[in-house]
C-alpha positions in Angstrom: 119.1 3.6 -3.8 118.7 7.4 -2.8 115.3 7.3 -4.8 114.1 4.4 -2.8 114.9 5.5 0.7 112.7 7.5 2.8 113.3 10.6 4.0 112.5 12.5 6.6 111.8 16.3 6.7 110.1 16.3 10.6 109.6 14.2 13.0 106.4 13.1 11.7 106.7 13.7 8.1 108.3 11.5 4.9 108.9 11.5 1.7 109.9 8.8 -1.0 109.2 7.4 -4.2 106.6 4.7 -5.2 108.4 1.8 -3.3 108.1 2.5 0.4 104.7 3.2 0.8 104.5 -0.6 -0.3 106.5 -2.1 2.5 104.0 -2.4 5.5 106.8 -3.4 7.6 108.8 0.1 7.2 105.3 2.2 7.6 104.7 0.4 10.9 108.0 0.9 12.2 108.1 5.1 11.3 104.5 5.4 12.7 102.7 6.2 9.5 98.8 6.6 9.3 98.7 8.7 6.6 99.9 8.3 3.0 99.6 10.7 0.0 99.9 9.3 -3.3 100.8 12.0 -5.7 100.4 9.7 -9.0 97.6 8.7 -11.4 98.1 5.2 -11.3 100.4 3.8 -8.5 98.8 1.4 -6.2 97.3 2.7 -3.0 98.5 0.1 -0.4 96.1 -1.2 2.1 97.8 -1.5 5.6 95.9 -1.8 8.5 95.0 1.7 10.4 96.6 3.9 7.4 94.5 6.3 5.1 95.3 7.1 1.4 94.7 10.3 0.0 95.4 10.3 -3.8 96.5 13.6 -5.8 95.8 12.2 -9.4 98.7 14.4 -10.8 101.2 13.9 -13.6 105.0 15.4 -13.2 104.2 17.7 -15.8 104.8 21.6 -15.6 101.1 22.3 -17.2 99.8 20.3 -14.6 97.6 22.4 -11.6 99.6 20.9 -8.4 98.9 24.1 -6.6 95.2 23.2 -6.9 96.0 20.6 -4.2 98.3 22.8 -1.8 95.8 23.5 0.5 93.9 20.1 0.6 96.9 18.1 1.0 98.6 20.7 3.6 95.4 20.7 5.8 95.0 16.9 5.7 98.7 16.5 6.8 98.1 19.0 9.6 94.7 16.9 10.6 96.9 13.9 10.6 97.2 13.9 14.5 97.2 9.9 14.6 100.6 9.4 13.3 103.0 9.7 10.7 102.4 11.2 7.3 104.3 10.0 4.2 104.0 11.9 0.4 105.3 10.0 -2.1 105.1 10.1 -5.8 107.0 8.3 -8.6 110.6 8.8 -7.8 110.0 11.4 -4.5 111.7 14.0 -6.5 109.2 16.8 -7.9 105.4 16.2 -7.2 105.8 15.1 -3.6 108.5 17.4 -2.5 106.5 20.3 -3.9 103.4 19.2 -1.8 105.6 19.1 1.1 107.2 22.4 0.7 103.6 23.8 0.3 102.6 22.2 3.5 105.5 23.7 5.5 104.7 27.2 4.2 101.2 27.0 4.9 101.6 25.3 8.7 105.2 25.5 9.9 105.5 29.4 9.1 108.6 28.4 6.4 109.1 30.9 3.5 109.4 29.2 0.1 113.2 29.6 0.7 113.4 28.0 3.9 111.0 25.0 2.6 113.1 23.9 0.0 116.4 24.2 2.2 114.6 21.7 4.3 113.5 19.6 2.2 116.6 19.4 -0.6 118.7 18.7 3.2 116.5 15.9 3.8 116.5 14.3 0.1 119.1 15.8 -1.8 118.1 14.2 -5.6 114.8 16.6 -5.5 114.1 18.2 -8.8 110.9 20.2 -9.4 109.4 21.0 -12.4 109.6 24.4 -13.4 105.9 24.3 -13.7 105.6 23.4 -9.9 108.0 26.0 -9.2 105.6 28.9 -10.5 102.9 27.2 -8.2 104.8 27.2 -5.1 106.0 30.8 -6.1 102.3 32.0 -6.3 101.4 30.0 -3.5 104.4 31.9 -1.4 102.6 35.3 -2.6 98.9 34.7 -1.5 100.3 33.4 1.8 102.8 36.1 2.9 102.5 38.7 0.0 105.9 38.4 -1.4 108.4 35.7 -2.3 111.8 34.7 -1.0 113.2 33.2 -3.8 113.7 33.8 -7.8 114.1 30.7 -9.9 116.3 30.8 -12.8 116.2 28.2 -15.5 119.3 26.7 -17.0 118.9 26.3 -20.7 120.3 23.2 -20.3 118.1 20.1 -20.3 120.1 18.6 -17.6 119.3 20.6 -14.4 120.0 19.9 -10.6 118.6 22.1 -8.2 120.9 24.1 -5.6 120.8 26.9 -3.8 123.6 29.8 -4.2 125.2 31.4 -1.2 123.8 31.7 2.0 123.1 35.4 1.2 121.4 34.7 -1.8 118.0 34.6 -2.8 118.1 32.6 -5.9 117.5 29.0 -6.8 119.6 28.1 -9.5 119.0 25.3 -11.9 122.5 24.7 -12.8 124.0 22.3 -15.6 125.3 18.9 -13.9 
């Protein structure tokens, strides 16, 4: 059920998998006027008064998601008419990475703060290693430094967690 849920990151910014945007009543209830669809082929719904923006990327570490960070952040920032929903297939990698980029670009968040905020609102996120690298590059471009280190676990099954509040590492640990 968590993967299907609509997660609220800010009062007007939401994150989800591919099911939520198809629910017109939910979109209307949340005041969504912009849907960012970060998938190659999931349908773009046609709800009255809702604009759709496609970001055609796969959830693979080699995909250049970072090329879309500025364009998507600017569209989210420019959506004054209502709320924005950013989604991918499961709402675990592509869409949370795009939301973190927006929080860095327009909300003054460091990557560490952006990650914490998104993780708190959607605990099931698991951003792939390539997207992490692109987020780290983006943070360096915006702020001239990095606030986190990403340590990859050798295990295939990984989950995301931040270590003690004093630590600046995001560690992928075995489940």
